[in-house]
N, C-alpha and C positions, 0 to 999 in steps of 0.2 A: 503494500500500500504506499510505502514511502522509502526513500533512499536511505540505506544504513550509512552511507558516507556523508550525509548531510550533517552540519553542526546542530540542526534542530531535531535529528532522527530520534533522540531519546527524550525530547521535551514533551510532557503529557499535555494535551489540549483537550478540554472538555467543552464541547458545544452544547448549548441549551436552545431548545427550539419547541415551540407549540405550533402544531400544524393540522390542517384539514385534509391534506393531499399532497400529491407530488406536483408542485407548481414551479414558478421561477426560483424562489429562495431555496427550495428543496434541491432543485436541480443544481444551482450554484453550490450548495454546501456538499452534495454528494461529490461533485467533480473536485471541489476543493479538497476534500478529505483524501481522495485518491491521488492528487497531484502534488500537494503541499507536504514537505517533510515534517514529521512529528507523530507521536503516538496519539492519534485522534479517536475520541469516543464521543458519540452523540447521545445525549439524554433528551428523549422526547417527552416533554411536559404534557402534551396531548397529542395524539396521533392514531390514525387507523392502523390496525395490525398489518395490513398489507404494505403500508409505507415503511414501517419498521423493517419488515421482511425484505423489502426492496433494497434497503441500505445493507442489510445483513448479507444478502446474496451477492452484493457487489464487494464484499469483503470489509465493510466498515463495522467496527465494534460499536454497538448501539443497544439501548434498551429503553423501555418505558419508565417514567418516574411519575408516581402517583400524585405528588404534591410537594410543597415547600419542605415539610418535615423529612420526607424521604430524600430529597435532594441535599439537604443539610447533613443527614447521616452519611450519605454516600461521599460528600465532598470531605467530612471529617476523616472518613476511612482512608481517603487518598491524600489527605493533607501532607504527610510525609514525603510524598513524591513532588511536592511543590507544583502542582499543576496550574496551568493557565486557563481562565475561563473565557471562552468566546460566546457572546450571545447573539441571537437572531430573533427579531420581532419583539413586541412590547412585553409579553409574559416572561420570555426568556431573559430580557434586560432586567426586569424587576427581580425575578428570582435570583439571577446571577449577581445582581447589585447587593442583595441581602446576603448571599453566601460570601461574596468577596469582602464585604464589610465586616461580617462577623469573624470570618476565618483568615483575613488579611492575606488574600490571594490576588494575584494580578488579574485584571479584567479588561478585556477588549470587546467593545461593542461594534457589531457590524450593522449598519443602518442600510436596509434595503429599500426604504422609501416609506412615506406616509400616505394615509388615506383619510385625512381629517374632514369627513363629510358630516357625520352625526356628532351630537354633543358628546357622547362617549368617546368617539375617536379623536375629537379635538383635545379632550382632557388627556387621553393617552399620549397624543403628540406633545402636548405641553409638558406632562410629566417626564416623558422620555428625555426631552431636551434639558429639563432641570436636573435630572439625575446624571446626565452626561457632564454637567458642570462640577459635580462633586469630586472629592479626592479619591474616592474609591475607584473611579473609572480612569485607566491609564491610557487607553487609546480609544478613538472613535473613527472607525473606517467606514466612509461613505461610498457607495458604488456609483455616485454621480455628483458632479460639482454642485448642481442645484440643491442637493441634500446638505452638502457642506456649507452651503451659504445660509441655510436655515439654522444651523448650529452656530455659525459666526454671529448671526443676528441675535441668538439667544445667549450670547456671551460665553460660549464654549471656548476655552483657551486654543489659540492657533496651534500650539505645540502638540496638543492632543489629536488634532484632526489630521486625516490623511484620506485622499481620495484614491481608491483602487477599484477600477471598474470591473464588471464580470467578464469572464473570458470563456472560451470553448476549447476543448481538446481537438487536436487534429481529427478530420473526419474523412471517410472514404468517399471519393468523388461519386456523385449520382448524375445519370443521364436522364435529363427530362423526357416525358413521354411526347415525342413530336407529332404523333399521329392524330391527336385529338382535334376536333374541329371547334370545339366550344372554348370559351375563355373563363377561367375560374378565379374568383377572388376569395381570399379566405380570412376569417377572424379566428384567432386561437387564444383562448383564455377563459377564466371563470366568467359565467353569465351573471354578473353582478354590477351594481351601479358604477363602482370606481373604474371598471374596465370598459364601460361605455358601449355595451352591445346595443343599446337603444339608438345610439348615434351611428353605429354601423349600418342599422337598418334605415335610418333617416337618409343616408348616403346611397345605399344599394338599391332600395326599392324603386326610386325614380330611375336610377341608372339601368335597372334591369328592364323597365318599361321601354327605355329609350333605346337599349341595345339588345336585340333578340338573341345574340350569341353569348350574352353574359349570364353565368351562373354564380352562385355563392355558396359557401359552406361556413357554418359557425361550429367550431371544434371546442367543446367544453361543456360544462354543466353548471348549474347554480340556481339561485332562486328566482331569477327573472326568465327562466326557460319557457314556462307556459304562456306569460304575456308576449314574449317574443314570437312564439309559435302562432298565437292569435293574430298578431299583426301581419305575420307572413301569409296566413290563411285568408285574412281580410283583403290583402292585396292580390290574392289569386296567384301567388308565386310559390305555392307549397312544393311544386315540382322542381323549382329552380333555386330556391334558397333552403338548404337543408340543414337540420341540426342533428348530426350523428352521435352527439354526446362527447364525453371524455375520451380522449385518445391516449393509449400508453405509449404508442410508437408513432412518431411523426414522419419517419423516412418515406413511407408510401405517399404521404399527402405532399411532401415537398416536390415529388416528382410530378404532381398533377397541378399545383398551384401556379397561376401566372402572376399573382401578386398577394402579399400579405398586407392587410389593412389593420392598423393599430389605432383604435379609436378611444383609447383610455383617458379618462379625465385626470388621473395621476399616474405617475410611473417613477421608477428609479432608472436603472439600465436594464431594460427587459431582456431576459435570456432568449425569449421567442424572437426579438429582433435580431440578435447575433446568429441564431440558428438559421433565419431566413437569409441573412447575408452570406452565411458559409455555404448554404445550399444553392445560392445563385437565384433566389426569388426576389424580384423587386419589392420594395417596401414603400407604402404610402401611409403616413402617420401624422397625428397631431403633434405639434412641437411642444411636448410637455416633459417636465422632469429631465432625465438625462438623454432623451432621444436627440435633442439637437446638438448635444456633445458628440453624438456618434454619427448622425446623418447631416450632410451638407446639401441643401436643396438643389436638385438637378445635377448633382455630381454623383451621389451614391444613394439617393432616395428622393422622394417627394414629401414635402412638409406642408401641413395646413395650420392656420391659426387654431389654438386650443378651442375645443367644443364647437367649431364652426363646421357642422356637417355639410353645408353647401360647398364650402371650400374643399373639403376632404373629397366630396363627390367630383369636383372639377379636376383635382389632381388625379384621381383614378381615371377620368375620362381621358385626360392627357395620356396616361399610361397606355390606355386602350388604343388610342389614336395614333400613337408614335412608337411603333415596334423598334426602330432604331434607337430612341432614347431608352426604352426598356432594356436593350442589350447593354448600352453604355452603363446604366445604373447597376445592373447586375454584375458587370465585370469589375467596376470601381468598388462596389460594396464587398465583393470577395476579397479584393486587395486590402481593403480597409480592416475587415475582420482579421486577416491574416497578420497584418503588420501591427495592429494596436490592441486587439483583443484576443490574443493567443494565450491560452491557459497557462503554458510552460512558463512564459515570461512573467505573467502575473503572480504565479505561484512563488517564483523567487522573490518578488516583492513582499508578499505575505510572509515568506520564511524570514526575511530580514526584519520585518516588523515584530514577529514573534521573539526572535533573538534579542532585539533591544528592549522589549517590554520585560521579558524575563529577567535579563541582566540588571536592569534598573530596579525591579522589584527585590532582587536579592542583595543589592548594593547597600 
């Protein structure tokens, strides 16, 4: 799982994560554990059994953890190893902060992004930023510059902050299906408000009426599924906009998609964006979160103003109408992903961060 010759090979790293399924943060963490030197263990504060099994089958040491009391007992048992805690999402941060404070363990916070839409989520965001200001937190790693900016505005000390974007391991080249006659746009993500599936339909329904050769697929599941299906049925497009549900493997879909559409209201650096770039699928997206850090408009992707579904539709219409531009975007995006978002290079940055944090904690 990690290189025995690395200076961090013997460093115990305990990751804390509460999760409902295998999404972007979970994909990032799995790849991270496999690529970054260290003795990684993932403690799932909440997670479906199949997610824990997925990590286990990949070779990652992991287990479920029923609550704060069980976590503290586990940390006390391992305290003599001087482990470093790395948290992911709010519950992980909160539990990790308590454990690190009580047991004086080094603490790294990975901030994947915020979804402050409800009153509860806004409180979680505020409390997360306040906790990052405290002495118990040694490092805050943000996956996008926009997330780091929020921390600076909350007066988190600059020396704590570091931006390390998500990355992907090398992948086997895929050959697109060149024989199909229709054009397929895809949405990939949880069917919930922060991911903007409703705005995807705002853009795609009129485009499907305008372009008879255009179809769409929404890959994912979530609380808005029934409402989305009702809108599709009402538009008479149930044969052209499909909802196949959550997908374990994306490779077959990358061979079919002509565009990935990211209609999120909020984002960090989406793993699905990097996967599309690596697979050679052009991306049309709202310019939210870390997406503008990755995509340059009309160079390696097409961007629309946040939440402007009409603008998103215009950019997708441009992609439909200009196949030469689509090829240029695809080729430039693949180079961008290889040059800037390669997991091997980013894992080395993580390794050095872990080394510095552990050394400072022991000094």
